[in-house]
Every structure is written in structure tokens, then in C-alpha cells.
MIZATI-522498 format. One line per 8 residues: their letters; for each residue x, y, z of N, C-alpha, C. Coordinates in nm, 2 decimals, m for minus. Layout:
<atoms>
a> X Y Z X Y Z X Y Z; ...
</atoms>
This chain:
<atoms>
xxxxxxxx> 3.21 m2.08 3.91 3.08 m2.01 3.89 3.06 m2.01 3.71; 2.95 m2.05 3.70 2.89 m2.07 3.55 2.80 m1.99 3.52; 2.82 m1.93 3.39 2.70 m1.84 3.35 2.68 m1.90 3.19; 2.54 m1.93 3.18 2.51 m1.97 3.06 2.41 m1.88 2.93; 2.47 m1.87 2.86 2.39 m1.77 2.76 2.29 m1.89 2.69; 2.18 m1.88 2.68 2.08 m1.99 2.66 2.07 m1.99 2.51; 2.08 m1.91 2.42 2.08 m1.90 2.28 2.13 m1.75 2.23; 2.22 m1.79 2.14 2.29 m1.67 2.08 2.22 m1.61 1.94
xxxxxxxx> 2.17 m1.49 1.93 2.13 m1.41 1.81 2.21 m1.32 1.76; 2.32 m1.27 1.87 2.41 m1.21 1.80 2.53 m1.22 1.75; 2.60 m1.34 1.77 2.70 m1.37 1.70 2.85 m1.34 1.77; 2.82 m1.26 1.87 2.97 m1.23 1.95 2.92 m1.21 2.11; 3.02 m1.22 2.20 2.98 m1.21 2.32 3.07 m1.11 2.39; 3.12 m0.98 2.33 3.22 m0.90 2.35 3.17 m0.84 2.48; 3.06 m0.78 2.47 3.01 m0.70 2.59 2.98 m0.76 2.71; 2.94 m0.89 2.70 2.92 m1.01 2.80 3.06 m1.01 2.86
xxxxxxxx> 3.15 m1.05 2.79 3.29 m1.07 2.86 3.35 m0.98 2.89; 3.35 m0.88 2.85 3.38 m0.75 2.91 3.32 m0.71 3.05; 3.17 m0.73 3.07 3.12 m0.72 3.21 3.15 m0.80 3.30; 3.19 m0.93 3.27 3.22 m1.03 3.35 3.37 m1.04 3.39; 3.44 m0.96 3.31 3.59 m0.96 3.34 3.60 m0.96 3.46; 3.73 m1.04 3.52 3.74 m1.04 3.69 3.66 m1.13 3.76; 3.54 m1.18 3.73 3.42 m1.21 3.81 3.49 m1.36 3.81; 3.58 m1.42 3.76 3.59 m1.56 3.77 3.50 m1.66 3.74
xxxxxxxx> 3.43 m1.63 3.63 3.29 m1.71 3.59 3.33 m1.77 3.44; 3.29 m1.89 3.42 3.30 m1.94 3.29 3.17 m1.91 3.20; 3.20 m1.84 3.13 3.05 m1.82 3.02 3.07 m1.93 2.91; 2.93 m1.97 2.91 2.90 m2.06 2.82 2.79 m2.05 2.73; 2.81 m2.06 2.59 2.71 m2.05 2.51 2.63 m2.15 2.47; 2.52 m2.15 2.48 2.45 m2.29 2.47 2.36 m2.25 2.30; 2.28 m2.36 2.26 2.20 m2.35 2.16 2.04 m2.43 2.17; 1.98 m2.36 2.30 1.85 m2.39 2.32 1.77 m2.39 2.25
xxxxxxxx> 1.66 m2.46 2.22 1.55 m2.44 2.15 1.42 m2.53 2.21; 1.44 m2.61 2.29 1.34 m2.68 2.36 1.36 m2.65 2.52; 1.26 m2.69 2.59 1.25 m2.72 2.74 1.38 m2.82 2.80; 1.40 m2.94 2.74 1.48 m3.02 2.77 1.59 m2.95 2.74; 1.65 m2.90 2.64 1.78 m2.85 2.58 1.80 m2.72 2.71; 1.69 m2.67 2.74 1.75 m2.55 2.81 1.76 m2.59 2.97; 1.70 m2.71 3.01 1.74 m2.77 3.12 1.90 m2.85 3.15; 1.91 m2.92 3.02 2.04 m2.98 3.00 2.15 m2.86 3.03
xxxxxxxx> 2.13 m2.75 2.95 2.25 m2.62 2.95 2.24 m2.57 3.09; 2.14 m2.54 3.14 2.13 m2.44 3.27 2.12 m2.51 3.40; 2.11 m2.64 3.42 2.06 m2.68 3.55 2.15 m2.65 3.63; 2.30 m2.64 3.61 2.41 m2.63 3.72 2.46 m2.48 3.71; 2.40 m2.40 3.63 2.41 m2.25 3.60 2.42 m2.19 3.72; 2.48 m2.09 3.76 2.48 m1.99 3.88 2.39 m1.86 3.83; 2.42 m1.83 3.67 2.33 m1.73 3.61 2.30 m1.76 3.48; 2.18 m1.71 3.43 2.13 m1.75 3.29 2.11 m1.60 3.21
xxxxxxxx> 2.17 m1.61 3.12 2.13 m1.50 3.01 2.03 m1.56 2.92; 1.94 m1.51 2.91 1.80 m1.58 2.84 1.75 m1.50 2.71; 1.79 m1.54 2.62 1.73 m1.49 2.48 1.58 m1.55 2.42; 1.58 m1.64 2.34 1.43 m1.65 2.30 1.42 m1.81 2.32; 1.49 m1.87 2.43 1.46 m2.01 2.45 1.36 m2.00 2.54; 1.28 m2.13 2.55 1.16 m2.16 2.64 1.23 m2.18 2.81; 1.17 m2.08 2.90 1.20 m2.15 3.01 1.09 m2.11 3.12; 0.98 m2.21 3.08 0.88 m2.21 3.17 0.91 m2.27 3.31
xxxxxxxx> 0.82 m2.28 3.39 0.83 m2.35 3.55 0.91 m2.48 3.55; 0.87 m2.56 3.45 0.94 m2.69 3.46 1.10 m2.67 3.43; 1.13 m2.59 3.35 1.30 m2.56 3.34 1.33 m2.48 3.47; 1.27 m2.38 3.53 1.30 m2.30 3.62 1.30 m2.41 3.74; 1.24 m2.50 3.77 1.24 m2.58 3.90 1.35 m2.66 3.91; 1.41 m2.69 3.76 1.53 m2.78 3.73 1.65 m2.70 3.77; 1.62 m2.56 3.80 1.79 m2.50 3.81 1.85 m2.52 3.95; 1.95 m2.57 3.96 1.99 m2.61 4.12 2.07 m2.54 4.18
xxxxxxxx> 2.14 m2.40 4.11 2.22 m2.31 4.17 2.19 m2.19 4.12; 2.11 m2.17 4.02 2.06 m2.03 3.95 2.02 m1.93 4.07; 2.09 m1.83 4.03 2.03 m1.70 4.15 1.95 m1.59 4.06; 2.01 m1.60 3.93 1.95 m1.48 3.84 1.92 m1.53 3.69; 1.81 m1.49 3.65 1.76 m1.51 3.48 1.75 m1.39 3.44; 1.83 m1.35 3.34 1.83 m1.23 3.29 1.78 m1.22 3.15; 1.67 m1.17 3.11 1.64 m1.17 2.98 1.69 m1.07 2.89; 1.74 m1.11 2.79 1.77 m1.00 2.67 1.65 m0.96 2.63
xxxxxxxx> 1.61 m0.83 2.69 1.50 m0.77 2.60 1.40 m0.70 2.70; 1.28 m0.64 2.64 1.18 m0.57 2.74 1.08 m0.69 2.79; 1.02 m0.76 2.69 0.94 m0.87 2.71 1.02 m0.98 2.80; 0.94 m1.06 2.88 0.99 m1.19 2.93 0.89 m1.28 2.97; 0.78 m1.29 2.85 0.70 m1.39 2.87 0.75 m1.52 2.85; 0.87 m1.55 2.79 0.92 m1.70 2.78 0.99 m1.75 2.94; 0.98 m1.64 3.02 1.02 m1.70 3.18 0.92 m1.71 3.26; 0.90 m1.81 3.36 0.80 m1.82 3.45 0.84 m1.74 3.56
xxxxxxxx> 0.82 m1.59 3.55 0.89 m1.52 3.68 0.83 m1.56 3.80; 0.71 m1.59 3.83 0.67 m1.63 3.98 0.73 m1.75 4.03; 0.75 m1.84 3.94 0.81 m1.98 3.96 0.95 m1.94 4.01; 1.03 m1.84 3.92 1.16 m1.81 3.99 1.15 m1.75 4.12; 1.08 m1.64 4.12 1.04 m1.62 4.25 1.04 m1.70 4.41; 0.96 m1.81 4.34 0.95 m1.91 4.47 1.09 m2.00 4.49; 1.17 m1.99 4.36 1.30 m2.07 4.39 1.40 m1.94 4.41; 1.37 m1.87 4.48 1.48 m1.76 4.51 1.56 m1.69 4.41
xxxxxxxx> 1.48 m1.70 4.28 1.58 m1.66 4.16 1.51 m1.51 4.11; 1.61 m1.43 4.10 1.57 m1.31 4.05 1.55 m1.33 3.88; 1.47 m1.26 3.83 1.44 m1.26 3.70 1.44 m1.10 3.67; 1.50 m1.07 3.56 1.57 m0.90 3.51 1.53 m0.90 3.36; 1.49 m0.79 3.32 1.49 m0.74 3.15 1.57 m0.62 3.14; 1.56 m0.56 3.02 1.62 m0.45 2.99 1.53 m0.36 2.93; 1.45 m0.28 3.00 1.31 m0.22 2.97 1.32 m0.08 2.87; 1.44 m0.03 2.85 1.45 0.09 2.78 1.57 0.09 2.67
xxxxxxxx> 1.61 m0.03 2.63 1.71 m0.05 2.51 1.70 0.03 2.39; 1.56 m0.02 2.36 1.55 0.01 2.20 1.42 0.09 2.16; 1.39 0.17 2.27 1.25 0.24 2.25 1.24 0.33 2.13; 1.36 0.38 2.08 1.34 0.47 1.94 1.36 0.39 1.83; 1.43 0.26 1.84 1.45 0.17 1.73 1.30 0.13 1.70; 1.23 0.07 1.80 1.08 0.00 1.79 0.97 0.09 1.71; 1.00 0.20 1.75 0.90 0.33 1.71 0.92 0.36 1.58; 1.08 0.36 1.57 1.12 0.40 1.41 1.05 0.27 1.31
xxxxxxxx> 1.08 0.15 1.35 1.04 0.05 1.27 0.89 0.04 1.26; 0.81 0.08 1.35 0.65 0.07 1.35 0.61 0.18 1.23; 0.68 0.30 1.25 0.66 0.40 1.14 0.73 0.35 1.01; 0.83 0.29 1.00 0.86 0.25 0.88 0.75 0.15 0.83; 0.72 0.04 0.91 0.61 m0.05 0.86 0.49 0.02 0.80; 0.44 0.10 0.90 0.32 0.17 0.83 0.33 0.27 0.72; 0.46 0.34 0.69 0.47 0.40 0.55 0.47 0.29 0.43; 0.54 0.18 0.47 0.58 0.08 0.37 0.43 0.01 0.34
xxxxxxxx> 0.36 0.01 0.41 0.19 m0.07 0.39 0.12 0.06 0.32; 0.13 0.17 0.40 0.03 0.29 0.31 0.07 0.30 0.19; 0.20 0.31 0.15 0.25 0.33 0.01 0.27 0.23 m0.08; 0.25 0.12 0.00 0.28 m0.05 m0.13 0.41 m0.04 m0.15; 0.52 0.02 m0.08 0.64 0.00 m0.15 0.71 m0.15 m0.15; 0.70 m0.24 m0.05 0.72 m0.36 m0.09 0.66 m0.41 m0.23; 0.53 m0.41 m0.24 0.46 m0.46 m0.35 0.52 m0.39 m0.48; 0.54 m0.29 m0.47 0.58 m0.19 m0.60 0.73 m0.23 m0.64
xxxxxxxx> 0.80 m0.25 m0.52 0.97 m0.31 m0.52 0.97 m0.43 m0.62; 0.89 m0.52 m0.58 0.87 m0.63 m0.64 0.83 m0.64 m0.78; 0.73 m0.54 m0.80 0.69 m0.54 m0.92 0.78 m0.48 m1.02; 0.86 m0.38 m1.00 0.96 m0.33 m1.07 1.06 m0.43 m1.09; 1.10 m0.49 m0.99 1.22 m0.59 m1.03 1.22 m0.70 m1.14; 1.06 m0.72 m1.14 1.01 m0.82 m1.25 0.99 m0.79 m1.35; 0.99 m0.62 m1.40 0.97 m0.59 m1.51 0.85 m0.50 m1.53; 0.77 m0.47 m1.45 0.67 m0.41 m1.43 0.67 m0.26 m1.38
xxxxxxxx> 0.56 m0.19 m1.44 0.55 m0.03 m1.42 0.41 0.02 m1.39; 0.40 0.15 m1.35 0.27 0.18 m1.33 0.21 0.08 m1.25; 0.27 0.07 m1.12 0.16 m0.04 m1.06 0.09 0.04 m0.98; m0.06 0.01 m1.01 m0.16 0.08 m0.93 m0.22 0.02 m0.82; m0.22 0.06 m0.72 m0.27 0.02 m0.57 m0.38 0.13 m0.52; m0.51 0.09 m0.42 m0.58 0.18 m0.40 m0.53 0.24 m0.26; m0.42 0.34 m0.27 m0.34 0.40 m0.19 m0.43 0.52 m0.14; m0.40 0.55 0.00 m0.50 0.67 0.02 m0.40 0.77 0.11
xxxxxxxx> m0.44 0.88 0.13 m0.32 0.97 0.18 m0.31 0.96 0.36; m0.20 1.00 0.40 m0.21 0.99 0.56 m0.31 1.12 0.62; m0.26 1.22 0.56 m0.34 1.37 0.61 m0.47 1.37 0.62; m0.53 1.37 0.76 m0.66 1.38 0.77 m0.70 1.26 0.81; m0.65 1.13 0.82 m0.67 1.02 0.87 m0.68 1.00 1.01; m0.71 0.87 1.08 m0.74 0.85 1.21 m0.65 0.73 1.25; m0.53 0.78 1.35 m0.45 0.68 1.39 m0.51 0.64 1.54; m0.48 0.50 1.55 m0.50 0.44 1.66 m0.37 0.40 1.73
xxxxxxxx> m0.35 0.42 1.86 m0.23 0.36 1.91 m0.27 0.29 2.02; m0.26 0.15 2.04 m0.31 0.07 2.14 m0.18 0.03 2.24; m0.16 0.09 2.34 m0.07 0.11 2.44 0.01 0.21 2.42; 0.02 0.30 2.55 0.12 0.41 2.55 0.21 0.41 2.66; 0.31 0.30 2.65 0.42 0.31 2.76 0.53 0.37 2.67; 0.64 0.33 2.70 0.76 0.40 2.63 0.77 0.40 2.49; 0.75 0.28 2.44 0.75 0.26 2.26 0.61 0.31 2.22; 0.50 0.31 2.29 0.41 0.37 2.22 0.39 0.52 2.21
xxxxxxxx> 0.45 0.58 2.34 0.48 0.75 2.34 0.57 0.78 2.23; 0.69 0.69 2.19 0.82 0.70 2.10 0.75 0.71 1.96; 0.66 0.62 1.95 0.57 0.61 1.81 0.49 0.74 1.81; 0.43 0.79 1.89 0.32 0.90 1.88 0.42 1.02 1.85; 0.54 1.06 1.93 0.61 1.16 1.90 0.67 1.13 1.75; 0.67 1.04 1.67 0.76 1.02 1.57 0.65 1.09 1.44; 0.51 1.04 1.49 0.40 1.06 1.37 0.36 1.17 1.37; 0.40 1.29 1.49 0.35 1.40 1.47 0.33 1.50 1.37
xxxxxxxx> 0.42 1.48 1.27 0.42 1.57 1.14 0.37 1.52 1.02; 0.30 1.42 1.04 0.21 1.33 0.93 0.08 1.41 0.90; 0.04 1.48 0.98 m0.08 1.53 0.94 m0.21 1.45 0.99; m0.20 1.37 1.10 m0.32 1.29 1.11 m0.43 1.39 1.17; m0.55 1.36 1.12 m0.67 1.46 1.16 m0.71 1.42 1.30; m0.68 1.29 1.36 m0.72 1.24 1.50 m0.62 1.12 1.53; m0.57 1.14 1.66 m0.49 1.04 1.71 m0.58 0.96 1.83; m0.62 0.86 1.82 m0.68 0.79 1.94 m0.58 0.68 2.02
xxxxxxxx> m0.61 0.70 2.14 m0.50 0.64 2.23 m0.57 0.55 2.33; m0.55 0.42 2.35 m0.58 0.34 2.45 m0.49 0.27 2.54; m0.50 0.30 2.67 m0.40 0.24 2.77 m0.48 0.23 2.88; m0.44 0.16 2.98 m0.55 0.15 3.11 m0.48 0.28 3.21; m0.35 0.32 3.18 m0.31 0.42 3.27 m0.30 0.58 3.19; m0.39 0.59 3.09 m0.34 0.67 3.04 m0.36 0.81 3.10; m0.42 0.83 3.17 m0.47 0.95 3.24 m0.35 0.98 3.32; m0.24 0.91 3.35 m0.09 0.96 3.38 0.00 0.98 3.29
xxxxxxxx> m0.03 0.94 3.17 0.07 0.97 3.06 0.03 1.04 2.94; m0.11 1.10 2.96 m0.17 1.18 2.84 m0.16 1.31 2.90; m0.05 1.41 2.90 m0.09 1.55 2.94 m0.19 1.65 2.86; m0.20 1.75 2.92 m0.28 1.86 2.83 m0.21 1.93 2.74; m0.27 1.95 2.62 m0.19 1.99 2.51 m0.12 1.89 2.42; m0.11 1.79 2.47 m0.08 1.66 2.37 m0.17 1.63 2.28; m0.13 1.63 2.16 m0.25 1.57 2.04 m0.28 1.44 2.04; m0.38 1.40 2.09 m0.42 1.27 2.11 m0.52 1.27 2.21
xxxxxxxx> m0.64 1.16 2.16 m0.75 1.15 2.25 m0.77 1.02 2.32; m0.79 1.02 2.44 m0.84 0.92 2.50 m0.93 0.82 2.42; m0.94 0.70 2.43 m1.04 0.62 2.32 m1.05 0.51 2.40; m1.20 0.44 2.42 m1.18 0.30 2.43 m1.15 0.21 2.36; m1.12 0.07 2.39 m1.06 0.00 2.28 m1.17 m0.02 2.15; m1.31 m0.06 2.16 m1.36 m0.06 2.10 m1.37 0.08 1.96; m1.37 0.17 2.04 m1.39 0.32 1.98 m1.27 0.31 1.87; m1.14 0.28 1.93 m1.01 0.26 1.86 m1.02 0.19 1.74
xxxxxxxx> m1.07 0.07 1.75 m1.07 m0.04 1.65 m1.16 m0.01 1.56; m1.28 0.08 1.57 m1.38 0.11 1.46 m1.34 0.22 1.41; m1.27 0.31 1.47 m1.25 0.44 1.41 m1.14 0.48 1.33; m1.04 0.36 1.37 m0.89 0.41 1.32 m0.88 0.34 1.18; m0.82 0.45 1.08 m0.77 0.37 0.97 m0.65 0.32 0.99; m0.55 0.33 1.08 m0.43 0.28 1.10 m0.43 0.26 1.25; m0.35 0.14 1.27 m0.36 0.08 1.44 m0.24 0.03 1.44; m0.15 0.11 1.57 m0.02 0.01 1.59 m0.02 m0.01 1.75
xxxxxxxx> 0.00 m0.15 1.74 0.00 m0.20 1.85 0.15 m0.18 1.96; 0.14 m0.16 2.06 0.24 m0.14 2.17 0.21 m0.21 2.31; 0.14 m0.30 2.32 0.13 m0.36 2.45 0.21 m0.49 2.48; 0.23 m0.51 2.60 0.31 m0.62 2.66 0.22 m0.77 2.62; 0.26 m0.86 2.63 0.22 m0.98 2.64 0.20 m1.07 2.73; 0.09 m1.07 2.81 0.07 m1.13 2.93 m0.08 m1.22 2.93; m0.13 m1.27 3.04 m0.26 m1.36 3.03 m0.35 m1.26 2.99; m0.35 m1.15 3.04 m0.48 m1.05 3.01 m0.48 m1.00 2.87
xxxxxxxx> m0.34 m1.00 2.80 m0.34 m0.92 2.65 m0.35 m1.06 2.54; m0.31 m1.19 2.57 m0.30 m1.29 2.48 m0.44 m1.30 2.38; m0.40 m1.28 2.27 m0.50 m1.29 2.17 m0.61 m1.17 2.20; m0.58 m1.06 2.24 m0.63 m0.93 2.26 m0.71 m0.90 2.15; m0.66 m0.89 2.03 m0.69 m0.84 1.91 m0.72 m0.97 1.85; m0.87 m1.00 1.81 m0.89 m1.12 1.78 m1.02 m1.12 1.69; m1.08 m1.23 1.67 m1.16 m1.23 1.51 m1.26 m1.10 1.53; m1.34 m1.10 1.66 m1.45 m0.98 1.67 m1.37 m0.87 1.65
xxxxxxxx> m1.24 m0.82 1.70 m1.18 m0.70 1.64 m1.15 m0.68 1.52; m1.10 m0.80 1.48 m1.10 m0.78 1.31 m1.22 m0.74 1.24; m1.31 m0.80 1.29 m1.45 m0.78 1.19 m1.49 m0.64 1.22; m1.46 m0.57 1.30 m1.52 m0.42 1.35 m1.42 m0.30 1.28; m1.28 m0.36 1.26 m1.21 m0.26 1.19 m1.26 m0.20 1.05; m1.25 m0.10 1.02 m1.24 m0.04 0.89 m1.21 m0.11 0.79; m1.29 m0.11 0.68 m1.23 m0.16 0.53 m1.12 m0.12 0.50; m0.99 m0.18 0.50 m0.89 m0.12 0.45 m0.79 m0.07 0.53
xxxxxxxx> m0.82 m0.09 0.64 m0.74 m0.04 0.80 m0.62 m0.11 0.79; m0.52 m0.07 0.81 m0.37 m0.12 0.81 m0.32 m0.15 0.99; m0.30 m0.24 1.01 m0.26 m0.29 1.14 m0.12 m0.31 1.15; m0.02 m0.26 1.23 0.10 m0.27 1.27 0.13 m0.32 1.40; 0.22 m0.43 1.39 0.25 m0.49 1.53 0.39 m0.52 1.55; 0.48 m0.44 1.65 0.60 m0.47 1.68 0.61 m0.50 1.83; 0.47 m0.54 1.87 0.51 m0.57 2.02 0.53 m0.71 2.05; 0.43 m0.78 2.06 0.44 m0.92 2.06 0.35 m1.02 1.97
xxxxxxxx> 0.38 m1.13 1.90 0.28 m1.19 1.81 0.19 m1.25 1.88; 0.17 m1.30 2.02 0.06 m1.32 2.08 m0.05 m1.24 2.12; m0.03 m1.12 2.09 m0.14 m1.01 2.12 m0.23 m1.04 2.03; m0.20 m1.10 1.90 m0.29 m1.10 1.81 m0.35 m1.28 1.79; m0.47 m1.26 1.77 m0.53 m1.41 1.74 m0.48 m1.42 1.60; m0.37 m1.49 1.57 m0.31 m1.52 1.45 m0.41 m1.57 1.35; m0.47 m1.67 1.36 m0.54 m1.74 1.29 m0.66 m1.63 1.21; m0.70 m1.55 1.33 m0.81 m1.49 1.27 m0.75 m1.35 1.16
xxxxxxxx> m0.62 m1.33 1.21 m0.52 m1.22 1.13 m0.55 m1.26 0.99; m0.48 m1.39 0.98 m0.47 m1.42 0.85 m0.61 m1.42 0.78; m0.71 m1.47 0.83 m0.85 m1.47 0.79 m0.86 m1.34 0.72; m0.85 m1.24 0.80 m0.92 m1.11 0.76 m0.79 m1.05 0.66; m0.67 m1.09 0.63 m0.60 m1.06 0.54 m0.63 m1.12 0.40; m0.65 m1.26 0.41 m0.69 m1.34 0.29 m0.84 m1.25 0.25; m0.95 m1.24 0.31 m1.05 m1.18 0.27 m1.02 m1.02 0.22; m0.89 m0.98 0.24 m0.86 m0.84 0.21 m0.93 m0.72 0.27
xxxxxxxx> m0.99 m0.74 0.41 m1.06 m0.63 0.46 m0.97 m0.55 0.54; m0.82 m0.59 0.55 m0.74 m0.53 0.63 m0.59 m0.54 0.53; m0.51 m0.47 0.57 m0.33 m0.51 0.55 m0.28 m0.48 0.68; m0.16 m0.53 0.68 m0.07 m0.54 0.81 0.07 m0.53 0.78; 0.13 m0.46 0.88 0.28 m0.48 0.88 0.32 m0.53 1.02; 0.39 m0.65 1.01 0.41 m0.73 1.15 0.57 m0.78 1.13; 0.64 m0.74 1.27 0.76 m0.76 1.28 0.77 m0.89 1.40; 0.64 m0.94 1.45 0.67 m1.01 1.54 0.52 m1.13 1.55
xxxxxxxx> 0.54 m1.28 1.57 0.46 m1.38 1.53 0.46 m1.47 1.66; 0.33 m1.54 1.65 0.28 m1.64 1.77 0.42 m1.72 1.75; 0.48 m1.78 1.68 0.57 m1.88 1.67 0.68 m1.85 1.58; 0.79 m1.82 1.63 0.92 m1.79 1.54 1.04 m1.86 1.53; 1.11 m1.90 1.45 1.09 m1.81 1.30 0.97 m1.86 1.24; 0.92 m1.76 1.17 0.81 m1.80 1.07 0.77 m1.91 0.97; 0.89 m1.91 0.91 0.89 m2.03 0.83 0.83 m2.01 0.68; 0.88 m2.06 0.59 0.83 m2.03 0.42 0.70 m2.09 0.42
xxxxxxxx> 0.66 m2.17 0.50 0.50 m2.23 0.46 0.40 m2.18 0.53; 0.45 m2.08 0.59 0.33 m2.01 0.68 0.21 m1.94 0.60; 0.10 m1.92 0.62 0.01 m1.87 0.53 0.03 m1.70 0.52; 0.10 m1.64 0.60 0.13 m1.51 0.61 0.22 m1.49 0.49; 0.32 m1.57 0.46 0.42 m1.55 0.37 0.36 m1.55 0.22; 0.24 m1.58 0.18 0.17 m1.61 0.07 0.08 m1.49 0.02; 0.06 m1.38 0.12 m0.03 m1.29 0.13 0.08 m1.17 0.07; 0.03 m1.08 m0.02 0.07 m0.93 m0.09 0.02 m0.82 0.01
xxxxxxxx> m0.08 m0.87 0.06 m0.11 m0.72 0.18 m0.07 m0.71 0.31; 0.08 m0.80 0.34 0.09 m0.77 0.46 0.28 m0.78 0.44; 0.33 m0.70 0.51 0.48 m0.66 0.52 0.54 m0.73 0.63; 0.64 m0.83 0.61 0.69 m0.90 0.71 0.83 m0.89 0.77; 0.87 m0.87 0.87 0.99 m0.84 0.91 1.03 m0.97 1.00; 1.16 m0.96 1.05 1.20 m1.10 1.11 1.23 m1.05 1.25; 1.12 m0.99 1.34 1.15 m0.99 1.47 1.29 m0.88 1.46; 1.29 m0.79 1.40 1.42 m0.68 1.44 1.39 m0.55 1.45
xxxxxxxx> 1.27 m0.50 1.50 1.24 m0.36 1.55 1.35 m0.32 1.65; 1.38 m0.40 1.73 1.48 m0.36 1.85 1.60 m0.33 1.78; 1.65 m0.36 1.69 1.79 m0.36 1.67 1.84 m0.24 1.57; 1.96 m0.21 1.62 2.04 m0.11 1.57 2.18 m0.16 1.63; 2.28 m0.13 1.59 2.42 m0.16 1.66 2.42 m0.12 1.81; 2.35 0.01 1.82 2.38 0.08 1.94 2.27 0.01 2.05; 2.16 m0.02 1.99 2.07 m0.09 2.09 2.11 m0.22 2.15; 2.17 m0.30 2.05 2.20 m0.42 2.07 2.32 m0.41 2.19
xxxxxxxx> 2.44 m0.32 2.14 2.55 m0.31 2.24 2.48 m0.29 2.39; 2.40 m0.20 2.38 2.34 m0.15 2.51 2.27 m0.28 2.60; 2.20 m0.35 2.51 2.13 m0.47 2.58 2.22 m0.56 2.63; 2.30 m0.60 2.56 2.39 m0.69 2.58 2.47 m0.66 2.69; 2.51 m0.53 2.71 2.59 m0.48 2.84 2.50 m0.49 2.96; 2.38 m0.45 2.96 2.29 m0.42 3.07 2.24 m0.56 3.11; 2.23 m0.63 2.99 2.15 m0.80 3.06 2.28 m0.86 3.14; 2.39 m0.86 3.10 2.51 m0.89 3.17 2.53 m0.85 3.30
xxxxxxxx> 2.51 m0.71 3.31 2.54 m0.63 3.43 2.42 m0.69 3.52; 2.33 m0.71 3.49 2.22 m0.75 3.57 2.25 m0.88 3.66; 2.31 m0.98 3.59 2.37 m1.09 3.63 2.50 m1.08 3.71; 2.58 m0.97 3.68 2.68 m0.97 3.76 2.62 m0.91 3.90; 2.57 m0.82 3.91 2.53 m0.75 4.03 2.45 m0.86 4.12; 2.36 m0.95 4.08 2.31 m1.07 4.14 2.43 m1.13 4.21; 2.50 m1.18 4.11 2.63 m1.29 4.16 2.72 m1.23 4.25; 2.71 m1.08 4.28 2.82 m1.01 4.37 2.74 m0.96 4.49
xxxxxxxx> 2.62 m1.01 4.48 2.51 m1.01 4.61 2.47 m0.86 4.61; 2.44 m0.78 4.50 2.36 m0.68 4.47 2.19 m0.71 4.43; 2.12 m0.64 4.44 2.00 m0.62 4.41 2.02 m0.56 4.25; 1.96 m0.65 4.12 2.00 m0.60 4.00 1.91 m0.50 3.97; 1.92 m0.39 3.87 1.89 m0.26 3.86 1.75 m0.28 3.78; 1.73 m0.39 3.72 1.59 m0.38 3.66 1.51 m0.51 3.67; 1.48 m0.53 3.79 1.41 m0.67 3.84 1.28 m0.64 3.77; 1.22 m0.79 3.74 1.07 m0.80 3.72 1.00 m0.88 3.84
xxxxxxxx> 1.04 m0.94 3.91 1.02 m1.05 4.01 1.09 m0.99 4.16; 1.04 m1.06 4.24 1.12 m1.01 4.37 1.13 m1.17 4.46; 1.24 m1.23 4.47 1.26 m1.36 4.53 1.19 m1.39 4.63; 1.14 m1.50 4.70 1.07 m1.52 4.81 1.18 m1.50 4.92; 1.30 m1.53 4.93 1.39 m1.51 5.02 1.43 m1.35 5.05; 1.43 m1.27 4.93 1.44 m1.14 4.97 1.35 m1.05 5.02; 1.18 m1.11 4.98 1.09 m1.05 5.01 1.05 m1.09 5.17; 1.10 m1.22 5.23 1.09 m1.24 5.36 1.19 m1.16 5.45
x> 1.29 m1.14 5.38 1.41 m1.05 5.44 1.38 m0.90 5.48
</atoms>
């Protein structure tokens, strides 16, 4: 039995090895960055632990023995789950391992942008002082939360003491999520974009949301609005975002990007009105340990004939059964 980790972001496999103990499986750590590399590494695997490597339909259809593709994370946009289902392969994720970390990171980016902390830090280190920025107070301002799933809700909980005048929330299923007495108002997307001083994105990436915040949306934001994104880079039209930042209509705090890693020549790296982090909102020692353990457990469950704990598809053979 063979289990392949497509690409290692964590530097050790202690949790995976512990979960697979006694299974009699060979654990292979690959270094896949392209579809062809993923095919070569995984074509004869019984189980795949997928990090950031691409696994579209072409790769999925090349898998000869695979029973499960376990995604390290909440999102699974780099794997073709319907194609896997057609091949009888489970696709799983870990939907709740880093909720608090992502919410905390979004709040950290927001405060860093509002107070200009990275800009001031760079200035002080270079010998400057009394650095003036057009900073506004948070108290009394309007916050927009786009997406009110687990991370959006956790972010909402963490900002309650900041004194926002209004919190606008947009989510297609908000009626089931926003309870009486909660401080927050349902808002249409257009209202949220136009009225918010600060906007935090907490939406998944799918065909409906790809490029969801586009050039038209940027043009309707308030002058000086601050946009925070800890969800997926693809939910933004990145070209339009760069344009809005270059024209200094908005500022931003970004943890995720259309293509990663970002690279030193990316236009975002030349702008001083954007705070950038390295797709690390998910990270804490505790969250990574939980992620690795649960991802591996999903693989073991399937290889031992059980239904995985957190599937995102249902293989055809199971559905027919």
C-alpha cells in the first residue's frame, strides 16, 4: 500500500506517521508543482495527501489505484472533486482546523492597515520619525463582512469590542446564521461594497465566486476603503485590485493571491498601501498539528473501508450502492 504526500509545507511528517502506524503503508513525500509531476508521483498511489499541488481532472484520471485524495485545508479548489467521484475516489478536507487563526489574522491585517503599522515600522528602521498618515479611527465606522461561514462568524466575534457603528454582512444563507440580538445587519453585496469603510472577505473559491470582487466593485468602494482577504486569492480580480491600489483609491491587507508564491517582481510588492503575508493565516502550531492528523485520518479511514469523516464528494460506486 502506498500513500503519497504531494508537496510538503510543514517540514515533518510526525502526525501522519503516527496515524498510519500499523497500517502497513509506505509513506512517500514528493515535491509536485506541476500536473506532470503530480501524475508521476501519484499514479500508483492508494491514497494521496494533497497540499498545494495541482490535481485537476487530467491528474485525477491518471490515478490507477487511488481511493482517497485528502486535502490539507478547508478549500479544495486545486482538486477536481467531481472527476474524482466519477473515478470512485473520495475527496476530503479539514473544514474546522484553523477557524480562530484565520479570524485573528484577518483582524491583525485590518489593524495593521488602519494604523499603518508596517509603513511606520519600515520608516523608523530607516531613521525616520513623526511619520504622518491619513489614519481614521475605527470607532463609529462601517465594517463589511463578505461571507458568514465559520471564519466570517469567528471574525465577527473578535471585532465586537472595536466600536464599529455598523457591521454589514453578506451571505446567501444569512437568515439561518444571523440570530436576533446579534450586532450585524444583512446587506446586499452592492450595499456592503458601497457603504463599508473596511471589508473582510470570508468566501470560498468556486466558479460562482472566482473574480467576484471585480473592477466594478472596486470602483464603487469608498475612497480610502480597506480590503482584507484571508480566503482565496481567486475571489479577487487581482489586476483590478492592483489598479485600485496604484490609484490609491483603497488600501488592502492580503494573505492569499491568484498565484503563489507571489514573487518579488509582482506589482503588489512595489506598493506601500498594501500589507502582504505569505498565505499563513491558517498557521499556528496547534492548528497545523490538528490539520495533519485529521488529513491523515481521512486517508486511513478510506483505506480501511470506512467512510471518511469530512468528505466533499461522494464516489459514484458509493452513491450507486
